[in-house]
N, C-alpha and C positions, 0 to 999 in steps of 0.2 A: 452413538454412545455418549451418554451424559455422565459426567464425573463430578461429584461434590462430596466434600468431607462433612457437611452438615446434614445429619439424617432427616431433620425436619424438612429441608429443601427437597431431598430425594423423595420423601413420603408425599409431599405436596405435588411434586412433578409426576409421580406414579399415578396419583388420583386424576391429574389433568390428562395424562396419556390414556387412562382408562376410558375417558369420555370421548375420545377421538376415534374416528373410523380410519384406521391406518391401512394403506394398501398392502396387499399380500406380498409384494416384492420389497417391502421395507422391513428391516430388522432393527428394532429399537431396544436398546439396553440402558439401564441405569446402574451406576456403580457408586456405592457408598465408600469412598476412600479418598486419600489425597491424590490430586491430579498427577503429581510427579511420580508417586509410587506406582500408580496404574500404568502410566505411559512407559516408564522405564521397565516395568515388568513385561509389557508387550514387546518392547524392543529386545529385551534379553531372551525371551522365548523365541522370537523370530531369528535371532542370531544363532541360537542353538540348532534351529531347523535349516539354516542357510537360506532363509526366505526374506523377501522384502515386505515392507508395509504396503497394504492395498492403497490405491489412490485415495488421498485423504485431504479433506478441508478441516483444519483444526482451529476452532475458535477458543482462544485462551483468555479467560475472563476472571482473573483472580480478585479476591476480596482484599484490597490493600496491595502489598507487594511481596508477600511471603509464599514460598512453595512453587515458584515458577523460575527456576534458574535458567540463565541464558544457555548453559551447556545442554539443557533439555531441549530448548528451542532449536539449537544448532543440530542436535542429534535428530530431531524431527525433520528438519529441512534437508538433511543429507539423503533422505529417502526420495527416490524418483516419484514424480507426479504427486507431490505433497505441497500444500500451501498452508500458511499460518496467518491468522487474523488475531492480533494481540491487543488487548486493552491494557494500557500502562497509565496508572493513576498518578500523573505527574505532579499534581498539586499536593497530594498526600506525601509523595516522595520528597518533594521540596521542603515540606514542613518537618519531616523526620530525619533528613540527611545529616543534621548536626547533633542528633541525639547521642548522648555520651555512652549509652548502652552498646557494647561491642556486638551483642547478638543482633540488634537492629541494624547496625552498620554492615555486618556480614550479610544480612538479608538483602540490603540494597546492592552490595557488591555482587552477590550471586545473581540478582535480577539482571544487572547490566553486563555481567561476565567479565568485569575488569575493575581493579581498585582505582582506576582513573576517575571513576564517578565521584570519589571523595574530593578530587581536585577542584570540582565545581565550587566547593565552599571557598577555596582560596582565590581562584582566578575568575570565576563566572560572574560577569556583570548582570547578565540576564539568565538566571539559573534555569528557568523553564526551557528557554531555547537551547542552552548548552546541554541540558539533560536529553532533550529531544534529539539533538544532533548526535550525541554519543550513542544513544540506543539505535538510531537510524544507521549510523556508520557500522555498528556491530552487525546489524542485519545484512548490510551490503557485503560483508565479508563471507556470508554463507548463502546468499540468494542473489540471483541475477537482477530481479526487479523488486524494488521496495517503494512503497507509497505510504503516506499517512494522512489521516483525517483529524483535524484539530477540533475539539469540542470545548466550547466556552459556555459559561453560565450567563445569567441575565445581566450580570455586571461586567460582562466581556472579559472575565478572567478565565484563563485556560484551566480546565479541570482535568482532562485526560486526552490521550492520543490513541487512536486506533491505527495500528501499524499493520500493513499487509505485505507479506513476503512470498514470492513465488519464483520458480525458475522457468515458467512457461509463458511464452509470448501472449497467447490467447487469454490465459487467466489474468494477466496484467491488464490487458485491454478491457476485459469485462468488469474488473473491479473499478477501474477508472470511470467507466460508464455508470456504475452503481453510485459512486461518489457524486457525480454530477447530477444524477437523478434525485438523490436525497436532499441536497442542499437547495431548498426552495424558500427558506426563511432566513432572516438575519440572525447573527450570532454564531454562525459556523464559518470556518475558513478552510480552504483547500490549498496545500502548499506543494511546490515543485520539489520532490525529493532528489531529482537529478541535479538541481542547483539549490542546495539547502538554504542559501542565503536569500533566495528570491521567494517572496510571498505572492501567491496568486489568489486574489479575492474574487468570489463569485459575482460581486456587484460591479466588476469591471467587464468590459466587452471581451470575451475570450478570443473571438475571431480577430480583433484588432491586435491583441497581444500576440497571437499566433502568427499573424502576418509579419510583424516586426521580427519575431524569432526566426521565421523561415528565411527572410531576407538576409539576416545576419549569418545564418548557418550555411546557406547555399549560394551566397553572393558570387556571381561570375560563373556558376555551374549550369550546364545544360543536362537535365536529367529527366527520368520518367516520373510520373505521379506516384508510381508504386514505391519508389525510393523515398519520396516525401512522406508517404503514408507510413512506411516502416519507421522512419525517424520519429514521426508524430506519435506513434503508438508505443515505441520502446523508450524514447528519450525525452518526452515532454509530458506535462500533466494533462494535455488536451486529448480530445477524442475525435474520431473520424467525422462526426457531424459538424465539427468546427472548421474542418479543412475546406469544404466547398466555399463557404462564405469568405474565408481568408484568401483563397486563390482568386476568387472573383474580385475582391477588393484590390488585390495586387495587379490584376490584369487591367482593371479600369484606371488605376493610377499610373499605368505604364511601367510598373516595377518588374513585371515579368512579360515575356513574349511566349505565347503558346503556339506551337507549330500547327498549321492548318490540317496536317495529316498526322494520324497516330503512327505508332511504331509498326503496325501491320499494313500501313499504306492506305488505310481507309480514312475518309474525311472525318475530322472531328466536328461535332455539332457545337455551335456557339453556346457559351456559358456552361459547358459540361467539362468534367475533369476525370475521365476514366483512367484507370491505372496505367494504360499503355499510351497515354497522352505525353507529349514531350514538352517540357517547360524550360525556358532559359531565364535565369535571374539576371537582371540588368545591373551592371555596376554603376552606382550613382557617382 
């Protein structure tokens, strides 16, 4: 379902769709309306029927910052098996946040779901970061996993953030993989939303950073690789492909000891780290 309030965009989209060969098991609809009107109408109809929203991936891409209240995002994420991918034009918000027009101020407050957003004017030394943290923390209150992707222009100025929110472990892991695949050029940055103050840049070696993280988190513990993998996927910005190199580095450096036998009693092959392998993190 594509929703847009600009009829010209809907007409153009319809012409593009007409040129495509769409599989028979796909249902494609275009709606000329405000996004919030359409979505709230769907929620209201479902509530009357006592039904839930179908599993949904919602890409919310507003023009500016009007018409996408946080209450609507929160209502969306309350539905099971629903994920939200949200474009927040942070540079535009930063420029308009001091506007004297109360209507514009209310639009900013509605977008963030809290009047605290106006406090950024008074106390925020780095407004862009403060705005990102506030929206991120708002999402954390209604979703188990929250990630963001920072988009910068050619002058290295932050233009907007793509926020991803989900309650599903696998959806979280897959989106992180997509983030790492996309960032192959300079000018983008990927940040750890588990620790909002920590910036992870792609031009650093992710496996080295992960190795340090694992040592700090699991210091003195003897655990299975499965536990390490769960921590990696749920609580860090890294992905499974980084784990093997990080564990290999730690083993070579003598920072971990890997049991010669796995949990099932079978011998572990050298330089492999299956989920049932047992690892002890050495205390330095």
